[in-house]
Structure formats: structure tokens, C-alpha cells
A tleap script that builds the chain and sets N, CA, C and O, in Angstrom:
source leaprc.protein.ff14SB
mol = sequence {
  NMET ALA ASP ARG ALA MET GLY VAL MET LEU
  SER ILE PHE LEU ALA GLU PHE SER SER VAL
  SER LYS GLY VAL GLY ALA SER GLY ARG ALA
  ALA PRO ASP GLN SER GLN ASP GLU GLU ASP
  VAL ILE ALA SER LEU LEU GLY ALA GLY LEU
  ILE GLU ALA LEU VAL ASP ASP ALA ASN GLU
  ARG LYS LEU ALA LEU THR PRO LEU GLY ALA
  GLY ARG MET ARG SER PHE ILE SER ALA TYR
  PRO GLU THR CVAL
}
set mol.1.N position { -44.840 -50.289 -56.169 }
set mol.1.CA position { -44.579 -50.103 -54.776 }
set mol.1.C position { -43.682 -50.402 -54.136 }
set mol.1.O position { -42.856 -51.259 -54.450 }
set mol.2.N position { -43.686 -49.748 -53.128 }
set mol.2.CA position { -42.064 -49.758 -51.950 }
set mol.2.C position { -42.692 -51.502 -51.769 }
set mol.2.O position { -43.720 -51.890 -52.323 }
set mol.3.N position { -41.863 -52.321 -50.933 }
set mol.3.CA position { -42.201 -52.931 -50.345 }
set mol.3.C position { -42.279 -52.402 -48.737 }
set mol.3.O position { -43.021 -53.183 -48.141 }
set mol.4.N position { -41.955 -51.725 -48.151 }
set mol.4.CA position { -42.451 -51.244 -46.820 }
set mol.4.C position { -43.741 -50.266 -46.710 }
set mol.4.O position { -44.378 -49.774 -45.778 }
set mol.5.N position { -43.832 -50.215 -48.585 }
set mol.5.CA position { -45.211 -49.380 -48.602 }
set mol.5.C position { -46.285 -50.314 -48.091 }
set mol.5.O position { -46.988 -50.321 -47.080 }
set mol.6.N position { -46.144 -51.220 -49.311 }
set mol.6.CA position { -46.675 -52.280 -49.452 }
set mol.6.C position { -46.849 -53.289 -47.788 }
set mol.6.O position { -47.919 -53.813 -47.478 }
set mol.7.N position { -45.894 -53.358 -47.128 }
set mol.7.CA position { -46.669 -53.578 -46.040 }
set mol.7.C position { -47.494 -53.033 -45.075 }
set mol.7.O position { -48.295 -53.575 -44.314 }
set mol.8.N position { -47.107 -51.629 -45.255 }
set mol.8.CA position { -47.880 -50.829 -44.078 }
set mol.8.C position { -49.362 -51.289 -44.631 }
set mol.8.O position { -50.081 -52.028 -43.958 }
set mol.9.N position { -49.748 -50.787 -45.910 }
set mol.9.CA position { -51.038 -51.220 -46.633 }
set mol.9.C position { -51.758 -52.257 -46.651 }
set mol.9.O position { -52.981 -52.243 -46.785 }
set mol.10.N position { -50.656 -53.830 -46.440 }
set mol.10.CA position { -51.324 -54.777 -46.397 }
set mol.10.C position { -51.481 -55.300 -44.568 }
set mol.10.O position { -51.969 -56.389 -44.266 }
set mol.11.N position { -51.175 -54.697 -43.945 }
set mol.11.CA position { -50.998 -54.709 -42.818 }
set mol.11.C position { -52.590 -53.802 -42.335 }
set mol.11.O position { -53.447 -54.359 -41.649 }
set mol.12.N position { -52.733 -52.348 -42.852 }
set mol.12.CA position { -54.278 -52.045 -42.291 }
set mol.12.C position { -55.144 -52.286 -42.955 }
set mol.12.O position { -56.263 -51.821 -42.741 }
set mol.13.N position { -54.777 -53.351 -44.285 }
set mol.13.CA position { -55.988 -53.703 -45.045 }
set mol.13.C position { -56.549 -55.231 -44.404 }
set mol.13.O position { -57.739 -55.543 -44.354 }
set mol.14.N position { -55.543 -55.985 -43.990 }
set mol.14.CA position { -55.820 -57.080 -42.818 }
set mol.14.C position { -56.659 -56.811 -41.783 }
set mol.14.O position { -57.720 -57.426 -41.672 }
set mol.15.N position { -56.307 -55.931 -40.974 }
set mol.15.CA position { -56.639 -55.065 -39.861 }
set mol.15.C position { -58.020 -55.087 -40.352 }
set mol.15.O position { -58.850 -55.860 -39.874 }
set mol.16.N position { -58.332 -54.131 -41.442 }
set mol.16.CA position { -60.010 -53.840 -41.677 }
set mol.16.C position { -60.491 -55.455 -42.089 }
set mol.16.O position { -61.699 -55.677 -42.013 }
set mol.17.N position { -60.061 -55.992 -42.296 }
set mol.17.CA position { -60.898 -57.224 -43.497 }
set mol.17.C position { -61.023 -58.283 -41.973 }
set mol.17.O position { -61.848 -59.196 -41.961 }
set mol.18.N position { -60.120 -58.022 -40.764 }
set mol.18.CA position { -60.422 -58.313 -39.828 }
set mol.18.C position { -61.528 -57.520 -38.788 }
set mol.18.O position { -61.618 -57.974 -37.648 }
set mol.19.N position { -61.960 -56.917 -38.980 }
set mol.19.CA position { -62.382 -56.098 -38.382 }
set mol.19.C position { -62.166 -55.410 -37.047 }
set mol.19.O position { -62.956 -54.913 -36.245 }
set mol.20.N position { -60.815 -55.540 -37.063 }
set mol.20.CA position { -59.295 -54.969 -35.957 }
set mol.20.C position { -59.280 -53.609 -36.659 }
set mol.20.O position { -59.135 -53.415 -37.866 }
set mol.21.N position { -59.457 -52.687 -35.678 }
set mol.21.CA position { -59.009 -51.473 -35.623 }
set mol.21.C position { -57.290 -51.393 -35.942 }
set mol.21.O position { -56.424 -51.696 -35.122 }
set mol.22.N position { -57.070 -50.950 -37.222 }
set mol.22.CA position { -54.736 -50.997 -37.172 }
set mol.22.C position { -54.720 -49.322 -37.109 }
set mol.22.O position { -55.218 -48.491 -37.868 }
set mol.23.N position { -54.066 -49.204 -36.081 }
set mol.23.CA position { -53.803 -47.701 -36.343 }
set mol.23.C position { -52.289 -47.705 -36.466 }
set mol.23.O position { -51.644 -48.750 -36.386 }
set mol.24.N position { -51.713 -46.465 -36.672 }
set mol.24.CA position { -50.420 -46.374 -36.633 }
set mol.24.C position { -49.496 -47.086 -35.989 }
set mol.24.O position { -49.761 -46.986 -34.791 }
set mol.25.N position { -48.232 -47.978 -36.197 }
set mol.25.CA position { -47.718 -48.781 -35.412 }
set mol.25.C position { -48.208 -50.173 -35.225 }
set mol.25.O position { -49.031 -50.452 -36.098 }
set mol.26.N position { -48.028 -50.958 -34.548 }
set mol.26.CA position { -48.306 -52.767 -34.492 }
set mol.26.C position { -49.451 -52.025 -33.595 }
set mol.26.O position { -50.580 -52.492 -33.746 }
set mol.27.N position { -49.334 -51.043 -32.773 }
set mol.27.CA position { -50.254 -51.213 -31.071 }
set mol.27.C position { -51.816 -50.254 -31.711 }
set mol.27.O position { -52.765 -49.984 -30.974 }
set mol.28.N position { -51.743 -49.878 -33.200 }
set mol.28.CA position { -52.865 -49.424 -33.305 }
set mol.28.C position { -52.865 -48.081 -33.095 }
set mol.28.O position { -53.574 -47.500 -33.917 }
set mol.29.N position { -52.278 -47.289 -32.215 }
set mol.29.CA position { -52.161 -45.681 -32.649 }
set mol.29.C position { -51.097 -45.190 -32.933 }
set mol.29.O position { -50.308 -45.837 -33.622 }
set mol.30.N position { -50.804 -43.990 -32.510 }
set mol.30.CA position { -49.791 -42.968 -32.571 }
set mol.30.C position { -48.576 -43.361 -32.179 }
set mol.30.O position { -48.271 -42.771 -31.142 }
set mol.31.N position { -47.603 -44.225 -32.613 }
set mol.31.CA position { -46.423 -44.937 -31.327 }
set mol.31.C position { -45.427 -44.265 -31.849 }
set mol.31.O position { -45.020 -44.324 -33.009 }
set mol.32.N position { -44.791 -43.217 -30.428 }
set mol.32.CA position { -44.108 -42.763 -29.847 }
set mol.32.C position { -42.534 -43.254 -30.418 }
set mol.32.O position { -41.690 -42.618 -31.047 }
set mol.33.N position { -42.540 -44.489 -29.972 }
set mol.33.CA position { -41.352 -45.085 -30.779 }
set mol.33.C position { -41.008 -45.253 -32.736 }
set mol.33.O position { -39.982 -45.227 -33.416 }
set mol.34.N position { -42.599 -45.434 -33.063 }
set mol.34.CA position { -42.450 -45.328 -34.171 }
set mol.34.C position { -41.275 -44.650 -34.794 }
set mol.34.O position { -40.991 -43.531 -34.365 }
set mol.35.N position { -40.075 -45.516 -36.377 }
set mol.35.CA position { -39.295 -44.893 -36.993 }
set mol.35.C position { -39.682 -43.727 -38.259 }
set mol.35.O position { -40.663 -43.364 -38.908 }
set mol.36.N position { -38.555 -43.490 -38.158 }
set mol.36.CA position { -38.724 -41.983 -38.758 }
set mol.36.C position { -39.226 -42.428 -40.768 }
set mol.36.O position { -39.843 -41.951 -41.720 }
set mol.37.N position { -38.350 -43.731 -40.339 }
set mol.37.CA position { -39.183 -44.757 -41.924 }
set mol.37.C position { -40.028 -44.849 -42.261 }
set mol.37.O position { -40.346 -44.554 -43.413 }
set mol.38.N position { -41.039 -45.467 -41.089 }
set mol.38.CA position { -42.305 -45.766 -41.758 }
set mol.38.C position { -43.302 -44.139 -41.291 }
set mol.38.O position { -44.452 -44.016 -41.712 }
set mol.39.N position { -42.642 -43.021 -40.401 }
set mol.39.CA position { -43.396 -41.812 -40.777 }
set mol.39.C position { -43.380 -42.103 -41.937 }
set mol.39.O position { -44.258 -42.690 -42.570 }
set mol.40.N position { -42.384 -41.714 -42.296 }
set mol.40.CA position { -41.938 -41.363 -43.974 }
set mol.40.C position { -42.980 -42.239 -44.775 }
set mol.40.O position { -43.470 -41.614 -45.715 }
set mol.41.N position { -43.363 -43.324 -44.657 }
set mol.41.CA position { -43.485 -44.314 -45.382 }
set mol.41.C position { -44.976 -44.053 -45.594 }
set mol.41.O position { -45.510 -44.060 -46.703 }
set mol.42.N position { -45.790 -43.751 -44.088 }
set mol.42.CA position { -47.184 -43.140 -43.882 }
set mol.42.C position { -48.006 -41.914 -44.392 }
set mol.42.O position { -49.160 -41.628 -44.711 }
set mol.43.N position { -46.424 -41.196 -44.263 }
set mol.43.CA position { -46.552 -39.790 -45.190 }
set mol.43.C position { -47.461 -39.648 -46.203 }
set mol.43.O position { -48.611 -39.312 -46.487 }
set mol.44.N position { -45.489 -40.423 -46.986 }
set mol.44.CA position { -45.976 -41.298 -48.864 }
set mol.44.C position { -48.121 -41.152 -48.798 }
set mol.44.O position { -49.057 -40.507 -49.272 }
set mol.45.N position { -47.841 -42.148 -47.959 }
set mol.45.CA position { -48.976 -43.313 -48.546 }
set mol.45.C position { -49.929 -42.467 -48.388 }
set mol.45.O position { -50.732 -42.608 -49.311 }
set mol.46.N position { -50.391 -41.248 -47.313 }
set mol.46.CA position { -51.278 -40.363 -46.963 }
set mol.46.C position { -51.340 -39.399 -48.160 }
set mol.46.O position { -52.396 -39.003 -48.655 }
set mol.47.N position { -49.999 -39.029 -48.614 }
set mol.47.CA position { -49.745 -37.870 -49.924 }
set mol.47.C position { -49.979 -38.523 -51.331 }
set mol.47.O position { -49.824 -38.040 -52.453 }
set mol.48.N position { -50.375 -39.700 -50.956 }
set mol.48.CA position { -50.402 -40.567 -52.587 }
set mol.48.C position { -52.726 -40.279 -52.264 }
set mol.48.O position { -53.664 -40.161 -53.053 }
set mol.49.N position { -52.648 -40.292 -51.153 }
set mol.49.CA position { -54.470 -40.764 -50.882 }
set mol.49.C position { -54.772 -42.251 -50.897 }
set mol.49.O position { -55.836 -42.693 -51.329 }
set mol.50.N position { -53.737 -43.053 -50.382 }
set mol.50.CA position { -53.661 -44.288 -50.770 }
set mol.50.C position { -54.290 -44.668 -49.372 }
set mol.50.O position { -55.198 -45.485 -49.522 }
set mol.51.N position { -54.070 -44.310 -48.051 }
set mol.51.CA position { -54.481 -44.070 -47.195 }
set mol.51.C position { -54.803 -42.727 -46.192 }
set mol.51.O position { -54.248 -41.632 -46.284 }
set mol.52.N position { -55.845 -43.112 -45.217 }
set mol.52.CA position { -56.455 -41.409 -44.370 }
set mol.52.C position { -56.138 -41.932 -42.829 }
set mol.52.O position { -56.059 -42.939 -42.124 }
set mol.53.N position { -56.040 -40.789 -42.837 }
set mol.53.CA position { -56.099 -40.806 -41.098 }
set mol.53.C position { -57.411 -40.394 -40.129 }
set mol.53.O position { -58.041 -39.347 -40.275 }
set mol.54.N position { -57.523 -40.791 -39.735 }
set mol.54.CA position { -58.888 -40.873 -38.886 }
set mol.54.C position { -58.262 -40.403 -36.996 }
set mol.54.O position { -57.074 -40.301 -36.690 }
set mol.55.N position { -59.347 -40.218 -36.113 }
set mol.55.CA position { -59.348 -40.342 -34.521 }
set mol.55.C position { -60.850 -40.889 -34.279 }
set mol.55.O position { -61.917 -40.480 -34.738 }
set mol.56.N position { -60.526 -42.096 -33.285 }
set mol.56.CA position { -61.276 -42.796 -32.748 }
set mol.56.C position { -61.709 -42.289 -31.612 }
set mol.56.O position { -61.051 -41.415 -31.048 }
set mol.57.N position { -63.065 -42.827 -31.013 }
set mol.57.CA position { -63.717 -42.333 -29.845 }
set mol.57.C position { -63.066 -42.097 -28.879 }
set mol.57.O position { -63.392 -41.399 -27.919 }
set mol.58.N position { -61.819 -42.818 -29.104 }
set mol.58.CA position { -60.539 -42.320 -27.518 }
set mol.58.C position { -59.722 -41.487 -28.146 }
set mol.58.O position { -58.572 -41.475 -27.705 }
set mol.59.N position { -59.983 -40.713 -29.132 }
set mol.59.CA position { -59.348 -39.563 -29.245 }
set mol.59.C position { -57.883 -40.118 -30.073 }
set mol.59.O position { -57.052 -39.328 -30.520 }
set mol.60.N position { -57.792 -41.251 -30.148 }
set mol.60.CA position { -56.817 -41.925 -30.846 }
set mol.60.C position { -56.535 -41.684 -32.414 }
set mol.60.O position { -57.559 -41.586 -33.090 }
set mol.61.N position { -55.574 -41.598 -32.953 }
set mol.61.CA position { -54.944 -41.569 -34.648 }
set mol.61.C position { -55.264 -42.733 -35.232 }
set mol.61.O position { -55.336 -43.469 -34.247 }
set mol.62.N position { -55.470 -43.302 -36.029 }
set mol.62.CA position { -56.028 -44.724 -36.671 }
set mol.62.C position { -55.823 -44.627 -37.955 }
set mol.62.O position { -56.151 -43.560 -38.474 }
set mol.63.N position { -55.365 -45.455 -38.624 }
set mol.63.CA position { -54.853 -45.341 -39.925 }
set mol.63.C position { -56.004 -46.322 -40.549 }
set mol.63.O position { -56.374 -47.405 -40.097 }
set mol.64.N position { -56.592 -45.448 -42.034 }
set mol.64.CA position { -57.537 -46.773 -42.593 }
set mol.64.C position { -57.023 -46.286 -44.420 }
set mol.64.O position { -56.401 -45.391 -44.993 }
set mol.65.N position { -57.836 -47.656 -44.775 }
set mol.65.CA position { -57.201 -47.274 -46.566 }
set mol.65.C position { -58.004 -46.435 -47.210 }
set mol.65.O position { -59.085 -46.259 -46.649 }
set mol.66.N position { -57.844 -45.894 -48.141 }
set mol.66.CA position { -58.943 -44.996 -49.125 }
set mol.66.C position { -59.709 -46.060 -49.967 }
set mol.66.O position { -59.321 -47.225 -50.058 }
set mol.67.N position { -60.547 -45.694 -50.424 }
set mol.67.CA position { -61.441 -46.775 -51.499 }
set mol.67.C position { -60.253 -46.464 -52.502 }
set mol.67.O position { -60.250 -47.595 -52.988 }
set mol.68.N position { -59.606 -46.048 -52.943 }
set mol.68.CA position { -57.653 -46.100 -54.033 }
set mol.68.C position { -57.255 -46.992 -53.546 }
set mol.68.O position { -57.125 -48.075 -54.116 }
set mol.69.N position { -56.922 -46.729 -52.216 }
set mol.69.CA position { -55.651 -47.902 -51.502 }
set mol.69.C position { -56.241 -49.201 -51.112 }
set mol.69.O position { -55.781 -50.332 -51.275 }
set mol.70.N position { -57.291 -48.840 -50.592 }
set mol.70.CA position { -58.291 -50.443 -50.686 }
set mol.70.C position { -58.448 -51.541 -52.092 }
set mol.70.O position { -58.266 -52.756 -52.160 }
set mol.71.N position { -58.983 -50.250 -53.444 }
set mol.71.CA position { -58.555 -51.394 -54.915 }
set mol.71.C position { -57.370 -51.437 -54.987 }
set mol.71.O position { -56.946 -52.422 -55.593 }
set mol.72.N position { -56.675 -50.789 -54.625 }
set mol.72.CA position { -54.910 -51.272 -54.621 }
set mol.72.C position { -54.680 -52.715 -54.395 }
set mol.72.O position { -54.258 -53.643 -55.084 }
set mol.73.N position { -55.322 -52.501 -52.577 }
set mol.73.CA position { -54.985 -53.966 -51.910 }
set mol.73.C position { -55.830 -55.082 -52.692 }
set mol.73.O position { -55.295 -56.170 -52.905 }
set mol.74.N position { -57.050 -54.851 -53.095 }
set mol.74.CA position { -58.138 -56.144 -53.268 }
set mol.74.C position { -57.243 -56.544 -54.579 }
set mol.74.O position { -57.188 -57.764 -54.737 }
set mol.75.N position { -56.482 -55.725 -55.619 }
set mol.75.CA position { -55.819 -55.878 -56.838 }
set mol.75.C position { -54.686 -57.013 -56.288 }
set mol.75.O position { -54.612 -58.205 -56.585 }
set mol.76.N position { -53.891 -56.271 -55.448 }
set mol.76.CA position { -52.835 -57.170 -55.557 }
set mol.76.C position { -52.787 -58.447 -55.091 }
set mol.76.O position { -52.092 -59.421 -55.380 }
set mol.77.N position { -53.984 -58.177 -54.028 }
set mol.77.CA position { -54.341 -59.664 -53.347 }
set mol.77.C position { -54.955 -60.938 -54.073 }
set mol.77.O position { -54.891 -62.131 -53.775 }
set mol.78.N position { -55.561 -60.289 -55.111 }
set mol.78.CA position { -55.682 -61.088 -56.167 }
set mol.78.C position { -55.204 -61.371 -57.245 }
set mol.78.O position { -55.797 -62.177 -57.962 }
set mol.79.N position { -53.884 -60.730 -57.693 }
set mol.79.CA position { -52.692 -61.131 -57.823 }
set mol.79.C position { -51.501 -62.076 -57.549 }
set mol.79.O position { -50.762 -62.831 -58.179 }
set mol.80.N position { -51.665 -61.712 -56.476 }
set mol.80.CA position { -50.403 -62.567 -55.482 }
set mol.80.C position { -51.599 -63.082 -53.918 }
set mol.80.O position { -51.707 -62.546 -52.815 }
set mol.81.N position { -52.350 -64.377 -54.546 }
set mol.81.CA position { -52.321 -64.419 -53.016 }
set mol.81.C position { -52.437 -65.479 -52.358 }
set mol.81.O position { -53.304 -66.140 -51.785 }
set mol.82.N position { -50.862 -65.493 -52.671 }
set mol.82.CA position { -49.935 -66.186 -51.637 }
set mol.82.C position { -49.242 -65.723 -50.557 }
set mol.82.O position { -48.701 -66.430 -49.706 }
set mol.83.N position { -49.265 -64.423 -50.599 }
set mol.83.CA position { -48.999 -63.675 -49.772 }
set mol.83.C position { -49.445 -63.453 -48.342 }
set mol.83.O position { -48.698 -63.359 -47.368 }
set mol.84.N position { -50.828 -63.378 -48.354 }
set mol.84.CA position { -51.962 -63.229 -47.318 }
set mol.84.C position { -52.013 -64.460 -46.617 }
set mol.84.O position { -52.839 -64.625 -45.719 }
savepdb mol mol.pdb
quit
């Protein structure tokens, strides 16, 4: 998995693990200043079924790991615990 994709997934995983909602971009919402590269990475992860886009109570788009994505992140973290 590419470093940028891993960064996005790790960010979402850690936010979910900490019980903090993590959305698109650092702010937790679909950020208007989000880079095209980050949007492409997110689109790829969505297409691969590793993350999903959800809408919260405030009608903001949030990202969450799918069961497949969460399993991949648990495997990664158990193999590379110093990363977290």
C-alpha cells in the first residue's frame, strides 16, 4: 500500500481507536482546501473497500474504516508496532 494511503488509513484507525471521529482532512470534515492528491488517495481507498464515507448528525461527511480496512490496519500495527 502506498505511503499516502497508509497515512490516511492510519489516521482514521487511530481516530476511531481513540473514539474521536475522523473525517476527510485534518478537520474531520470534507475540507475545501484538501489537495487533489489526498482526494485521489481517498477515492482509491473507497474504491478498494478499505474505508467508507458516512454522514454524521451535523450532515458532515466522515470517513471510517470498513471491516476489511480495520483488519488490514490491525495486521499492520501488529507487524509494525513502533509506527503507532
